[in-house]
C-alpha angles and dihedrals in degrees: 000000000000113000090223089058092050095050090045090050091050090052089053091048095057103120121194117240090232104038122196137198135202113291094230088070086085091059090055091051088049092054091051091051094048091049091061092046099259122132107244091196090059092049093049092046091053089049092050094242129135104211093192088075093063106056091106108080089212091063114095130225124195118252090230088059091051089050090054091051091053092048090056092042090056090054087060102036102031083205113138089191096053090122088067090055091050089051091058088065096049118101130180090237088067089066096076114221093351091059092052091046091052091048089054094052111128097215138009087255089057089047094051094045093050092044092050093048097047110025093111083073084073101031140354125204101080141038129244122209137164120224125189120201127163109315093340135088120195126197102201131196111197144155093050114192116233091244094062109099120226089239088067088058088057091047095049094046093045093048093051096046094047093044094051090049093050095046092050093047091247097311092115116084124160117237089211140340122223118204131189093214127093113257109262108242110269093357101097092103090051090060093047090050091049095051099028093227142074116293127216113202128199092028121162092245136009109259139174109207120197143152111293091220090069091068093079097046108127115240120224093220093051118134118162093194094052092044092052092048092055092041088063091053091049093047092053091051093047091051089055092046093048093049088058090061101075099179092054090049089057092047093051090054090048091053091052093048101042099088090052092057090226099113103140129150090239094051094049092044089052091054087054093048096244141098124269089247092054090049091053092046093051092049090049088055085061092048092252140108133213091245093050091049092051092049093049093048092048091048094051093046091047091053090051096046092048088061088067109078090194091071119081122219090250091053091050091049089055094046093054093047106264119133092198129046090219092059090049092049092051091049092048090049089056092049099047111010091244139074122262090252092052091047092051092048092048092051092047091050092050092049090049 
């Protein structure tokens, strides 16, 4: 695997500690509540949320707040599958420019690529990637933050499956759906009926598995010009959103600088237009330190690079910023309790 791909993937996987989602998500929950005869205003009041603040889809609401709304909603509905009902009310057009860009995708491959690249426009707190292997394609949600409620997993999965089916005029059908959540007692058949395929519960990641050949099916609503226009709007918004996440900005600069070996507090602070002391203070406000951030970034990159058998241990040591293999080995031993070579052998044995 190309090292550039790995570092780019890690950049995409940086998940904020306090993830947010689009504010209009609350309106979708409200519609689902009203449909089953429950006052959404009463639910939101009990949850301590003012839904009038979230009509603008570009406003953000914290994932922990969404979790609280779902906890109260369950007290009223007693429905462990309420996320599926919320999903029925979700439409791509509710996703502002990203929704219009997705609607203008020319193929399902184009749709999945765009969705993976930009889904943090809709929600942070997990990563979305597409993997092709043999005759299968898998759209995978992973690295879920603790704040993300399991109902949101149902909503995301339901939205994607339904949208891909509608855009392909019914040609898209999942072969199976894998969910991280525990199967609600007595509700397994309800999930199979909703998705029209077998369901795997308690999976490591959420995944939508389908025939790889469907990726290149042309979509009737496709328009490259319209998609690119909305992509520019989405990109501008994401840049603004990413700038708001200071710790991730620091981490991205660290990833870029590691192979050069010049990862100093002063150098990174200079790239951010501040002093080293200010950098340390702002990280401390987020209960972090520069040293801890570097160690965590090196560790995550090392894990990823060790998955590639084409990279030697010495190459990996260089890529994560160690001048000597011995220093890298000692650091890896602290992180995992084993050497890089032992870790690679253990992973290879597990895969076998």
